[in-house]
C-alpha positions as CSV (number, residue, x, y, z in Angstrom):
1,M,-7.2,-106.6,124.0
2,T,-3.5,-106.0,124.8
3,V,-3.4,-103.3,122.1
4,L,-6.1,-101.5,123.9
5,N,-4.4,-101.9,127.2
6,N,-1.1,-100.6,125.7
7,N,-2.9,-97.6,124.3
8,Q,-4.5,-97.0,127.6
9,L,-1.1,-97.2,129.3
10,L,0.4,-94.8,126.8
11,S,-2.6,-92.4,127.4
12,A,-2.2,-92.7,131.2
13,D,1.6,-92.0,130.9
14,K,0.9,-88.9,128.7
15,K,-1.6,-87.6,131.2
16,L,0.8,-88.1,134.1
17,N,3.5,-86.4,132.1
18,D,1.1,-83.5,131.4
19,L,0.1,-83.3,135.0
20,S,3.8,-83.2,136.2
21,N,4.5,-80.4,133.7
22,I,1.5,-78.5,135.0
23,K,2.6,-79.1,138.6
24,E,6.1,-77.9,137.7
25,F,4.7,-74.8,136.1
26,I,2.5,-73.9,139.0
27,N,5.3,-74.5,141.5
28,S,7.6,-72.1,139.7
29,A,4.9,-69.6,138.5
30,N,4.7,-67.6,141.7
31,S,8.4,-67.3,142.0
32,R,8.7,-66.4,138.3
33,L,6.0,-63.7,138.7
34,D,7.7,-62.3,141.8
35,S,11.0,-62.0,140.0
36,I,9.3,-60.3,137.0
37,N,7.5,-58.0,139.4
38,S,10.9,-56.9,140.6
39,I,11.7,-55.6,137.2
40,T,8.6,-53.2,137.2
41,K,9.3,-52.2,140.8
42,N,12.9,-51.3,140.0
43,S,12.3,-49.9,136.5
44,H,12.9,-46.3,137.3
45,A,16.3,-47.0,139.0
46,I,17.3,-49.4,136.3
47,A,16.5,-46.9,133.5
48,A,18.2,-44.0,135.4
49,D,21.3,-46.0,136.1
50,A,21.6,-47.1,132.5
51,V,21.2,-43.5,131.1
52,T,23.7,-42.2,133.7
53,A,26.2,-45.0,132.9
54,M,25.9,-44.4,129.1
55,I,26.6,-40.7,129.7
56,C,29.6,-41.5,131.8
57,E,30.9,-43.9,129.1
58,N,30.3,-41.3,126.4
59,Q,31.0,-37.8,127.6
60,D,31.0,-36.5,124.0
61,S,27.2,-37.2,123.8
62,V,26.7,-34.5,126.4
63,N,29.5,-32.1,125.6
64,S,29.0,-31.8,121.8
65,K,27.4,-28.8,120.1
66,I,24.6,-31.2,118.9
67,S,23.5,-31.8,122.5
68,L,21.1,-28.9,122.8
69,N,18.3,-29.6,125.2
70,T,20.1,-32.5,126.9
71,T,17.6,-32.4,129.8
72,N,14.8,-33.1,127.4
73,K,16.7,-35.9,125.7
74,M,17.5,-37.5,129.0
75,S,13.9,-37.3,130.2
76,V,12.7,-38.9,127.0
77,C,15.3,-41.7,127.4
78,L,14.3,-42.2,131.0
79,R,10.6,-42.4,130.1
80,D,11.3,-44.8,127.3
81,G,13.6,-46.9,129.5
82,E,10.8,-47.4,132.0
83,I,8.4,-48.2,129.2
84,I,10.8,-50.7,127.7
85,L,11.2,-52.4,131.0
86,R,7.5,-52.7,131.5
87,I,7.1,-54.1,128.0
88,V,9.9,-56.6,128.7
89,A,8.1,-57.7,131.9
90,Y,4.8,-58.1,129.9
91,L,6.6,-60.1,127.3
92,L,8.1,-62.4,129.9
93,I,4.7,-63.1,131.3
94,T,2.8,-63.5,128.1
95,N,5.3,-64.1,125.3
96,D,3.0,-62.0,123.1
97,E,5.2,-60.3,120.6
98,S,2.3,-58.4,119.1
99,V,2.8,-55.9,121.9
100,L,5.9,-54.7,120.1
101,E,3.9,-53.8,117.0
102,K,1.1,-52.2,119.0
103,S,3.5,-50.2,121.3
104,C,5.2,-46.9,120.6
105,L,8.5,-48.8,120.4
106,K,8.3,-49.3,116.7
107,D,8.6,-45.5,116.4
108,L,11.4,-45.2,118.9
109,K,14.1,-45.0,116.2
110,N,12.4,-42.0,114.5
111,T,11.9,-40.3,117.9
112,Y,15.6,-40.6,118.8
113,L,16.7,-39.5,115.3
114,A,14.4,-36.4,115.5
115,L,15.8,-35.5,118.9
116,G,19.4,-36.0,117.7
117,V,20.1,-38.9,120.1
118,P,22.6,-41.1,118.5
119,L,21.2,-44.6,118.0
120,T,24.4,-46.2,119.3
121,N,23.7,-44.4,122.6
122,A,20.1,-45.5,122.7
123,R,21.1,-49.1,122.0
124,R,23.8,-48.9,124.7
125,V,21.2,-47.7,127.2
126,I,19.0,-50.7,126.4
127,E,22.0,-53.1,126.7
128,L,22.8,-51.6,130.1
129,M,19.2,-52.0,131.2
130,R,19.3,-55.6,130.0
131,D,22.4,-56.3,132.1
132,A,20.9,-54.6,135.2
133,T,17.6,-56.4,134.7
134,I,19.3,-59.8,134.5
135,S,21.4,-58.9,137.6
136,D,18.1,-57.9,139.4
137,L,16.5,-61.2,138.4
138,R,19.4,-63.2,139.7
139,F,19.5,-61.3,143.0
140,T,15.7,-61.6,143.4
141,V,15.5,-65.3,142.6
142,N,18.6,-66.3,144.6
143,N,17.1,-64.5,147.7
144,M,13.9,-66.5,147.4
145,D,13.6,-69.7,149.3
146,V,12.5,-71.7,146.3
147,D,13.8,-74.0,143.6
148,N,15.5,-71.6,141.1
149,S,15.7,-74.0,138.2
150,F,13.6,-71.6,136.1
151,L,16.1,-68.8,136.4
152,T,18.2,-69.9,133.4
153,D,15.2,-70.0,131.1
154,L,14.0,-66.7,132.5
155,I,17.4,-65.0,131.8
156,C,17.5,-66.5,128.2
157,E,13.9,-65.1,127.6
158,T,14.9,-61.7,129.1
159,E,18.0,-61.5,126.8
160,L,15.8,-62.4,123.8
161,Q,13.2,-59.8,124.6
162,F,15.8,-57.1,124.9
163,E,17.4,-58.2,121.6
164,R,14.1,-57.7,119.9
165,I,13.8,-54.2,121.2
166,I,17.4,-53.4,120.3
167,N,16.7,-54.7,116.8
168,L,14.0,-52.0,116.5
169,L,16.8,-49.4,116.7
170,N,18.9,-51.0,113.8
Protein backbone atom coordinates (compact mmCIF):
# COMPACT_ATOMS: atom_id res chain seq x y z
CA MET A 1 0.00 0.00 0.00
CA THR A 2 2.84 2.39 0.77
CA VAL A 3 4.42 1.69 -2.62
CA LEU A 4 1.22 2.77 -4.30
CA ASN A 5 1.09 5.90 -2.16
CA ASN A 6 4.73 6.73 -2.95
CA ASN A 7 4.04 6.27 -6.66
CA GLN A 8 0.99 8.46 -6.35
CA LEU A 9 3.08 11.11 -4.56
CA LEU A 10 5.75 10.96 -7.24
CA SER A 11 3.08 11.25 -9.91
CA ALA A 12 1.50 14.22 -8.11
CA ASP A 13 4.91 15.91 -7.74
CA LYS A 14 5.59 15.40 -11.46
CA LYS A 15 2.22 16.91 -12.35
CA LEU A 16 2.89 19.91 -10.10
CA ASN A 17 6.30 20.36 -11.67
CA ASP A 18 4.78 20.13 -15.16
CA LEU A 19 2.11 22.65 -14.18
CA SER A 20 4.68 25.08 -12.81
CA ASN A 21 6.68 24.77 -16.05
CA ILE A 22 3.55 25.47 -18.08
CA LYS A 23 2.67 28.41 -15.84
CA GLU A 24 6.20 29.81 -16.22
CA PHE A 25 6.01 29.40 -20.00
CA ILE A 26 2.65 31.18 -20.20
CA ASN A 27 3.85 34.01 -17.97
CA SER A 28 6.86 34.68 -20.20
CA ALA A 29 5.25 33.80 -23.55
CA ASN A 30 3.56 37.15 -24.17
CA SER A 31 6.69 39.08 -23.24
CA ARG A 32 8.79 36.78 -25.40
CA LEU A 33 6.41 37.25 -28.35
CA ASP A 34 6.39 41.03 -27.88
CA SER A 35 10.17 41.10 -27.95
CA ILE A 36 10.29 38.88 -31.06
CA ASN A 37 7.65 41.08 -32.68
CA SER A 38 10.04 43.99 -32.16
CA ILE A 39 12.49 42.27 -34.52
CA THR A 40 9.97 42.19 -37.36
CA LYS A 41 8.82 45.75 -36.71
CA ASN A 42 12.39 47.02 -36.87
CA SER A 43 13.65 44.67 -39.58
CA HIS A 44 14.04 47.34 -42.26
CA ALA A 45 16.01 49.68 -39.99
CA ILE A 46 18.19 46.84 -38.67
CA ALA A 47 19.00 45.61 -42.19
CA ALA A 48 19.62 49.11 -43.58
CA ASP A 49 21.88 50.05 -40.67
CA ALA A 50 23.85 46.81 -41.04
CA VAL A 51 24.43 47.27 -44.78
CA THR A 52 25.42 50.91 -44.24
CA ALA A 53 27.79 49.99 -41.40
CA MET A 54 29.42 47.26 -43.50
CA ILE A 55 29.99 49.74 -46.33
CA CYS A 56 31.46 52.29 -43.91
CA GLU A 57 33.78 49.60 -42.56
CA ASN A 58 34.78 48.45 -46.02
CA GLN A 59 34.92 51.35 -48.49
CA ASP A 60 36.78 49.16 -50.98
CA SER A 61 33.62 47.13 -51.54
CA VAL A 62 31.96 50.20 -53.07
CA ASN A 63 34.95 51.87 -54.72
CA SER A 64 36.38 48.86 -56.53
CA LYS A 65 36.06 48.27 -60.26
CA ILE A 66 34.09 45.11 -59.46
CA SER A 67 31.33 47.11 -57.79
CA LEU A 68 29.26 47.78 -60.90
CA ASN A 69 25.57 48.06 -60.11
CA THR A 70 26.16 48.82 -56.43
CA THR A 71 22.58 50.04 -56.06
CA ASN A 72 21.24 46.67 -57.21
CA LYS A 73 23.59 44.82 -54.86
CA MET A 74 22.56 46.99 -51.94
CA SER A 75 18.86 46.53 -52.65
CA VAL A 76 19.35 42.75 -52.79
CA CYS A 77 21.28 42.85 -49.50
CA LEU A 78 18.57 44.97 -47.87
CA ARG A 79 15.83 42.66 -49.13
CA ASP A 80 17.72 39.59 -47.94
CA GLY A 81 18.47 41.24 -44.60
CA GLU A 82 14.79 41.77 -43.93
CA ILE A 83 14.00 38.20 -45.00
CA ILE A 84 16.74 36.87 -42.72
CA LEU A 85 15.34 38.84 -39.78
CA ARG A 86 11.83 37.52 -40.38
CA ILE A 87 13.18 33.98 -40.59
CA VAL A 88 15.10 34.46 -37.34
CA ALA A 89 11.92 35.70 -35.68
CA TYR A 90 10.06 32.64 -37.00
CA LEU A 91 12.81 30.32 -35.77
CA LEU A 92 12.71 31.93 -32.32
CA ILE A 93 8.99 31.25 -32.10
CA THR A 94 8.88 27.77 -33.60
CA ASN A 95 12.45 26.42 -33.42
CA ASP A 96 11.61 24.69 -36.72
CA GLU A 97 14.93 24.49 -38.57
CA SER A 98 13.27 23.02 -41.65
CA VAL A 99 12.39 26.58 -42.67
CA LEU A 100 16.07 27.09 -43.51
CA GLU A 101 15.90 24.25 -46.01
CA LYS A 102 12.61 25.45 -47.49
CA SER A 103 13.59 29.10 -47.73
CA CYS A 104 15.60 30.88 -50.36
CA LEU A 105 18.45 31.23 -47.87
CA LYS A 106 20.08 27.99 -48.94
CA ASP A 107 20.73 29.67 -52.30
CA LEU A 108 21.93 32.92 -50.74
CA LYS A 109 25.61 32.08 -51.26
CA ASN A 110 25.13 31.47 -54.99
CA THR A 111 23.14 34.68 -55.36
CA TYR A 112 25.87 36.76 -53.77
CA LEU A 113 28.59 35.04 -55.77
CA ALA A 114 26.65 35.71 -58.99
CA LEU A 115 26.24 39.38 -58.06
CA GLY A 116 29.91 39.72 -57.15
CA VAL A 117 29.16 40.45 -53.50
CA PRO A 118 32.06 39.20 -51.40
CA LEU A 119 30.86 36.55 -48.95
CA THR A 120 32.88 38.17 -46.18
CA ASN A 121 30.77 41.31 -46.64
CA ALA A 122 27.55 39.31 -46.61
CA ARG A 123 28.60 37.50 -43.43
CA ARG A 124 29.56 40.81 -41.84
CA VAL A 125 26.14 42.28 -42.59
CA ILE A 126 24.50 39.29 -40.89
CA GLU A 127 26.83 39.66 -37.88
CA LEU A 128 25.89 43.34 -37.63
CA MET A 129 22.20 42.44 -37.88
CA ARG A 130 22.70 39.86 -35.11
CA ASP A 131 24.28 42.45 -32.84
CA ALA A 132 21.56 45.02 -33.58
CA THR A 133 18.83 42.42 -33.06
CA ILE A 134 20.24 41.42 -29.68
CA SER A 135 20.49 45.08 -28.71
CA ASP A 136 16.87 45.59 -29.80
CA LEU A 137 15.77 42.55 -27.77
CA ARG A 138 17.57 43.83 -24.65
CA PHE A 139 16.06 47.28 -25.03
CA THR A 140 12.56 45.95 -25.64
CA VAL A 141 12.58 43.47 -22.75
CA ASN A 142 14.22 45.85 -20.29
CA ASN A 143 11.51 48.44 -21.03
CA MET A 144 8.74 45.94 -20.27
CA ASP A 145 7.32 45.77 -16.79
CA VAL A 146 7.82 42.00 -16.58
CA ASP A 147 10.21 39.40 -15.26
CA ASN A 148 12.97 39.34 -17.86
CA SER A 149 14.53 36.04 -16.82
CA PHE A 150 13.80 34.64 -20.29
CA LEU A 151 16.07 37.23 -21.93
CA THR A 152 19.30 35.27 -21.53
CA ASP A 153 17.81 32.20 -23.21
CA LEU A 154 16.28 34.34 -25.95
CA ILE A 155 19.63 35.98 -26.69
CA CYS A 156 21.39 32.59 -26.82
CA GLU A 157 18.71 31.28 -29.19
CA THR A 158 19.03 34.42 -31.34
CA GLU A 159 22.81 34.01 -31.60
CA LEU A 160 22.35 30.34 -32.54
CA GLN A 161 19.85 31.13 -35.31
CA PHE A 162 22.10 33.81 -36.80
CA GLU A 163 25.07 31.40 -36.68
CA ARG A 164 23.04 28.86 -38.64
CA ILE A 165 22.39 31.45 -41.31
CA ILE A 166 26.00 32.64 -41.36
CA ASN A 167 27.06 29.01 -41.83
CA LEU A 168 24.99 28.90 -45.02
CA LEU A 169 27.46 31.42 -46.46
CA ASN A 170 30.57 29.37 -45.62
